[in-house]
Each structure stands twice: as structure tokens, then as C-alpha cells.
N, C-alpha and C positions, 0 to 999 in steps of 0.2 A: 511480049513482055518477059523479060527474064525472071527465073523463080526469086532472085534476090530482090528484084525491085518489088514483085508482090509481097514478100516478107516486110519490107522496109514500109510499104503502103499500111499493111496489116499492123504493125506496131504501132504506126502512127495514130491509128483509132483505137488501139487498145485501152489507153487512157481514157478516152472519151466514153467508150462503153463500160469499161469498169467504174467510172466515176459516177456514170448514170445509174449503176446498179447499188452504189453505196449511200447515194443522197436521196434527200426526202423521204417522206412518209408514205407509208403505202397508201394507195385509193382504194384497195379493195372492197372495204366497206362503204364505199359511195356506189351504189347500184348503177348499172349501165341502162339506158332505154330498153322497154321492152315493147312490142308491137311494130319494131324497127321494121321499115320497107326501104330497102336499097334503091328501088326505081325512083323513088321519090326525093332520095338523098343526092344522087347523081347531081351532076351539073357544076356550077360554079359558084363559089363561096368567098365572102370578103373576110379577110381578117380584121375585127372589130377591135380587139385587145388579147394581151398575151402577156404571160409572165416573160421577164428577160431571159433570153439565151444567145450564147456567143455566135450561132448559125445564123440567128435574125437580127443582130447588131444593126442598128442605125437603117432598117428596111423600111420603107414605106409602100402602098400602093401593093399589098400583099394578099395574093388570092390562092386558093386551091380549087382546083378542076379534078372531078371524079367521073370517070366513065369506065363503063363495064366491058370487060375483056371477052372475049368469045369464051373461054374457060370459066367463065363465072369469077374470076379474079377481078380488082378494080386497079385500073391505071390512076394513078395519082401525079398531077403536076403541080407543084407549087412554085408561085413567082413571085418576086418582088423587086424593090428597086432601092439601090443604095447609091448615092450621088450622081443619081441618073442613069445609072447603068442597070440592066435587067439582069437578074440572078435568078436560074431556074434548075430546079432539083425535078427529077421524075423517078417516080418507084412504083411499087406495087402493093397493094393491101389483099387481105383475105380474112374470112370470117374466123375467129379463134374458137367459135362454138356454133350455137343456133342461129341461122340467118335473121332469125326474128329479135335478136338481140343486139344491141349496137356497141359490139367489141369486135373490133378486127386487130390484125397486126399488121403493120406495114413495115416496108423495107425499102430504104433508099441505097444499102450497101448489104446486098445479100451475099451471103446468105443470114445476116443478122437482120432480125426483125423486133420491133418495137411495139408495146401497146398503144391502141388509139380507141379510146373507150369516150362513147358520147353518153354524157350523164344527163343532159338536159336537151329537150327538143321540142319547139314549137310544134303544136298538133298540124299546122298549116306547112312546117317544114322551111319556115322564115328565118328562123335562128336557132343556134345550137351552142352547147357549152361542152367542149371536148378537153380531156385529160390523157393521161398515160398511166404508167403503173405508181408513179410517184406523184405526189403534190408540188414538184418542180416545174410541172408541165401543165400549161393551162390556156385555152383559147377560147374567146369567143366570137363566133362566126356568125355571118349574117348574108342573105342573098342580095342585099342592098348594100352601097359602101357606107351607108350610116344607119343607125338605129335612131328611133326616137328616143329621147333621155329618159322616160319612164320605163322603157323597154330596157334599156341598157342598164340603167340602175337595179333593175330588179332582178337581172342576170347577175350581176356584180355582186350584190346582196346574197343570191343563191350561192354563189362561190363561196363568200365569206363564210356563210354558213357550215359549208361542206369542208372548211379548215384551210383554205388556201389564202395567201398573202394578197390579197385583193390591194392592198396598200402599194404593191411593188408593180401593180399592172402598167403596160405600156399601151398607149394607144396610137398605133399606126396610122399616118395620114392617109386618106384614100382619095386625094383629089386628083381628077383625070383618071379615074379607074374605070370610067364606062367607055 
């Protein structure tokens, strides 16, 4: 790829990166989980709810798969379907601090990394609430395609108390996800 093509691609993503830095309130006062165990977090997760974003617009059957690389980083594979067509993004994650704290940095466009902060995690690692550095980003993930209503309501209420706009949550369909 020629240098001018690389420059054009970089300029295309600049507004997205800058916009992400300037919008939303910081989530730094919401503590990430402690006592985190990466081996228990690895594997498949289903997206149960999310705040809307352009990159996931219209997607259903959204999953994330985490596997550990030999160098200790984590391979991230996100998949989703829009109009019956699979879309896939592959990235890499690494701890931003101690490996016992659920704070990682993830990149789908190296060298740019974004925060991945697990702010709530079931003791059995059955469901999680994840955000980034701002309250524009929120995901509720589970090990199964659906959560019981009472568990989902509890997680949504937790997110609301943390200041997230839960009235804007989207609930992607997970039919045929297994």
C-alpha cells in the first residue's frame, strides 16, 4: 500500500478517534472489577444489550470471543450479522495495569487503543457489564444468548445508577446464535 493511501485511511479515522475523545462523560470514577481472573473470562460472550454506535448499527447475533495469545495478550474476535451478512472485527487486548483488575486496552486499528473496563462481573463469570473511558460505551454481555429477565433488569439498573443512559439501550436479537 502506498504512503498516500495509508495517509488517506488515517485521515478517515481521525474524526472518529477525535470524536470519541471529546464526547461523553468520563467513567474513571466507576471502579473496574478487582480479583479479575483472565482465564475465567476467556471464551465466548453474547451481547445482550449495548448503547448504540455506528459500528454496530443494525447488527444482531453479536458475539465476542477472547483467547489468550502466547505473549499474554488477548485475541479479540467480534462478530455480528447485519441483513444476514456476517461482519467480523479482529483485535488485540492487553492489561492497562494489574492483571487482577478488569481494565484492558483493546485495539482493532493498531497502534490506536481504547479502554475496555469491566465494571461488573458475576462471581461465576456468567455475565458482565463493560464500558470504555466514557459513558458513550456500554455493553451487557453473557455466556448465554439470553439472560433471565430479573438478572437483566438488575444489570440495567446497575448501569443506570452508574450514570449510563439506559433508556437508549439496544437489545440485539440472538436467535440462532448457538
